[in-house]
C-alpha positions in Angstrom: 67.2 106.6 143.6 64.3 108.7 142.4 61.6 107.6 140.0 63.1 109.3 137.0 66.6 107.8 137.5 65.1 104.4 138.0 63.2 104.8 134.7 66.4 105.8 132.9 68.4 102.8 134.3 65.6 100.4 133.4 65.4 101.8 129.9 69.2 101.5 129.5 69.2 97.9 130.7 66.4 97.0 128.4 68.3 98.5 125.5 71.4 96.5 126.3 69.3 93.3 126.5 67.7 94.0 123.1 71.2 94.6 121.6 72.6 91.4 123.1 69.6 89.3 121.9 69.8 91.0 118.5 73.5 90.1 118.2 72.8 86.5 118.9 69.9 86.2 116.5 71.9 86.4 113.2 74.3 83.7 114.4 71.4 81.4 115.4 69.6 82.1 112.1 72.8 81.5 110.2 73.0 78.0 111.7 69.3 77.3 111.1 69.7 78.2 107.4 73.1 76.5 107.0 74.1 75.3 104.5 72.8 77.1 101.5 75.6 76.1 99.1 78.3 73.4 98.7 80.9 73.0 101.4 84.6 72.7 100.5 86.9 70.5 102.5 90.6 71.2 101.9 92.7 68.0 102.0 96.3 69.2 102.5 97.8 66.2 100.7 97.6 64.8 97.1 95.2 61.9 96.3 96.3 58.4 97.2 97.1 58.7 100.9 95.1 58.2 104.1 93.9 61.8 104.5 92.4 61.8 101.0 90.9 58.3 101.5 89.2 59.2 104.8 87.8 62.4 103.4 86.3 60.7 100.4 84.7 58.0 102.5 82.9 60.5 104.8 82.1 63.2 102.2 79.0 61.6 100.7 77.2 60.7 103.9 78.3 64.0 105.5 76.8 65.9 102.6 73.6 63.9 102.9 73.4 64.7 106.6 73.9 68.4 106.0 71.8 68.5 102.9 74.4 69.8 100.6 77.3 68.7 98.3 80.8 68.3 99.8 83.6 69.4 97.4 87.1 67.9 98.1 89.9 70.2 97.3 93.4 68.5 97.3 96.1 71.0 98.0 99.3 69.0 98.6 102.7 70.5 99.4 105.3 70.8 102.2 103.9 67.8 103.9 100.5 69.3 104.6 101.6 72.9 105.4 100.6 74.4 102.0 97.0 73.2 102.1 96.6 74.0 105.8 97.8 77.6 105.2 95.3 78.0 102.4 92.5 76.9 104.8 93.7 79.4 107.4 93.2 82.3 105.0 89.8 81.1 103.8 86.4 82.6 104.7 85.0 81.8 108.1 81.3 81.3 107.1 81.4 77.5 107.5 81.7 76.8 103.8 85.4 76.0 104.0 86.7 73.3 106.2 90.2 71.8 106.5 91.4 68.4 107.4 93.5 68.6 110.5 96.3 66.1 110.0 98.6 65.3 112.9 101.8 66.1 111.0 100.9 69.6 109.7 98.8 70.5 112.7 100.6 69.1 115.7 104.1 68.1 114.7 105.1 70.8 112.1 104.8 73.7 114.6 107.6 72.2 116.7 109.8 71.8 113.6 109.3 75.1 111.9 110.1 78.5 113.4 108.1 80.4 110.8 105.1 78.3 110.1 102.6 80.3 108.0 99.7 79.5 110.3 99.0 78.9 114.0 96.7 75.9 114.4 95.7 77.1 117.8 94.8 80.7 116.7 93.9 80.5 113.0 91.4 77.7 113.3 88.6 76.4 115.5 88.2 72.7 116.1 85.2 71.0 114.6 85.7 67.4 115.5 87.9 64.3 115.4 87.5 61.9 112.5 89.8 58.8 113.0 92.8 57.5 114.7 95.2 55.0 113.0 98.4 53.0 113.5 101.5 53.4 111.4 103.0 50.3 109.8 106.8 49.9 109.3 107.4 48.4 105.9 110.5 47.6 103.9 111.3 46.8 100.3 111.3 43.1 99.6 114.9 43.3 98.2 116.2 44.2 101.7 117.7 41.0 103.1 115.8 41.0 106.4 112.8 38.9 107.4 112.0 40.6 110.7 112.8 43.7 112.7 115.8 42.2 114.5 117.4 41.3 111.2 116.7 44.7 109.7 118.3 46.5 112.7 121.3 44.3 112.6 121.7 44.9 108.8 121.5 48.7 109.1 123.8 48.8 112.1 126.4 47.0 109.9 125.8 49.5 107.1 125.3 52.9 108.5 124.0 55.5 106.0 123.5 52.9 103.2 119.8 52.7 103.5 117.1 55.4 102.9 113.9 56.0 104.7 111.0 58.0 103.3 108.2 60.0 104.9 105.0 61.4 103.5 104.3 63.7 106.5 105.9 65.3 109.5 104.6 62.6 111.8 106.1 59.8 109.8 109.3 61.7 109.7 109.6 62.3 113.5 108.3 58.9 114.4 111.0 57.3 112.3 113.7 59.6 113.7 112.7 58.7 117.2 112.6 55.0 116.4 115.9 54.8 114.6 117.5 56.8 117.3 116.2 54.3 119.9 117.3 51.4 117.8 120.7 53.1 117.3 120.7 52.9 113.5 121.5 55.5 110.9 119.5 56.0 107.7 119.2 58.9 105.2 115.9 60.7 105.2 114.0 61.5 101.9 110.8 63.4 102.2 107.8 63.1 99.9 104.5 65.1 99.4 102.3 62.5 101.0 101.9 58.9 102.0 101.0 57.9 98.4 104.2 59.2 96.9 106.2 57.8 99.8 104.8 54.4 99.2 105.5 54.7 95.5 109.1 55.5 96.4 109.3 52.4 98.5 107.8 50.2 95.7 110.5 51.7 93.4 113.3 51.0 95.9 114.1 54.7 96.1 113.8 54.2 99.8 114.1 50.9 101.7 111.8 51.6 104.6 108.8 53.8 105.6 106.3 54.3 108.3 102.9 54.8 106.7 99.2 54.6 107.5 96.9 51.7 106.6 95.6 53.2 103.4 99.0 53.3 101.7 100.4 50.2 103.4 97.7 47.5 103.6 97.1 47.0 99.9 100.8 46.6 99.2 101.4 44.3 102.2 98.5 42.1 101.2 99.8 42.0 97.6 103.3 41.0 98.8 104.9 44.0 97.3 106.3 45.3 100.6 107.3 43.4 103.8 105.8 44.6 107.1 108.1 44.6 110.2 105.9 46.1 112.9 103.0 48.3 114.0 103.5 51.5 116.0 100.5 51.1 118.3 100.3 49.0 121.4 97.6 46.9 119.9 98.0 44.9 116.7 96.1 45.9 113.6 93.0 43.8 112.9 93.8 44.0 109.2 97.3 42.4 109.6 97.1 40.5 112.9 100.3 38.6 112.3 102.4 41.7 112.3 103.7 42.3 115.8 103.8 45.7 117.5 107.2 47.5 118.0 106.4 47.3 121.7 106.2 43.5 121.5 109.5 43.4 119.6 111.5 44.9 122.4 110.9 48.6 122.1 108.8 48.9 125.2 106.4 51.7 125.4 106.9 52.8 121.8 103.5 54.0 120.7 102.5 56.4 117.9 99.0 56.9 116.6 98.1 59.0 113.6 94.9 60.9 113.5 92.8 63.2 111.3 90.3 65.8 112.4 88.3 68.6 111.0 88.9 72.3 111.5 87.3 75.6 110.4 88.9 79.0 109.9 88.9 81.1 113.1 85.8 83.1 113.5 83.4 80.5 112.1 80.2 80.8 114.2 79.9 78.3 116.9 76.3 77.3 116.0 77.6 76.4 112.5 80.5 74.5 114.0 78.1 72.5 116.2 75.9 71.7 113.3 78.8 70.3 111.3 80.1 68.4 114.3 76.7 66.7 114.9 76.6 65.6 111.2 80.2 64.3 111.4 79.6 62.4 114.6 76.5 60.9 113.1 78.5 59.6 110.1 81.3 58.2 112.4 78.9 56.5 114.8 77.5 53.9 112.4 76.6 53.0 108.9 78.6 52.0 105.8 81.1 54.8 106.0 82.2 54.0 109.5 82.4 50.3 108.6 84.5 51.1 105.5 86.9 53.0 107.7 87.2 50.2 110.2 87.8 47.7 107.4 90.7 49.8 106.1 92.4 50.0 109.5 91.0 53.3 110.9 89.3 53.8 114.2 86.3 56.2 113.9 86.6 58.6 116.9 83.8 61.0 117.3 84.4 64.0 119.6 82.8 67.3 120.4 84.5 70.5 119.3 85.8 71.1 122.8 87.0 67.5 123.2 88.9 67.7 120.0 90.4 71.1 121.0 91.7 69.6 124.2 93.1 66.6 122.3 94.8 68.9 119.8 96.5 71.0 122.5 97.8 67.9 124.2 99.2 66.6 120.8 101.0 69.9 120.1 102.6 69.7 123.5 103.5 66.0 123.1 105.2 66.5 119.8 107.0 69.6 120.8 108.7 67.6 123.6 109.6 64.8 121.2 111.1 67.1 118.6 113.2 68.9 121.3 114.3 65.6 122.9 115.5 64.1 119.6 116.6 67.3 117.9 114.6 66.5 114.8 115.0 69.1 112.0 112.4 69.9 109.3 112.9 68.4 105.9 114.3 70.7 103.3 
């Protein structure tokens, strides 16, 4: 290679390097200067349920860690699908985030052929927030003091009792459990855990699976009767309530979870900045303690760890929906 050709090649490589560095600079600068305005978090459920509670607990310290205001935007409908779809179509500059709820994000894709978003393609994972148990609760008018009595009662009266669900996970979990217990109930869906609990209190439905935010205050007030916990470990908030595994349904374990996603294309440096702030909030301080006091387990993860977790959950629930032939609520 003669001297002139070497000079041309060197100049070309130098030009490519400058272009590559120049392309990276705006992204890095964007993260350094982020945020410059309030950040919106879309909660795909109405107020009163666990998703809303967790978001409102973490929002103030998260805003403080990021140096901006966090605006909570409740967009309930279709058991989380409506709000998640709105998030998928939002801008990808880091100023719109979406709560990833297990039902809408991991369960609903297996139950809907034409879901208006693809959680794996339309979002990037930001981080996990919390895990939680579900509590099985019945209306106090139901003449059953424990799970065995409830199962026997429903077996003697197939189709007489209704069960409610506030999200796709609570729906599928109950379908799986009732199929395992060989009992038949009629499903009535609601827009969130809050409305589902209101239906239980009003005896529109006689049993629900719900998270701790909706269940614990009513259990402690004696307004509903708890029969079991869906995790292998008992809840510290209601330690006298046995797990379904203890009650003879060996291996039955379902944990709910909430995470944080951003629309696809959100720059990774901005995602990393938000993730660091979220994990700081979850790792200690009053917000983390409040979550634990209400039955949630703060679960900080990196974006990559949450992405891996999310993919595993999508595969797990797809298998369960196929196995038990669960249909989406009308």
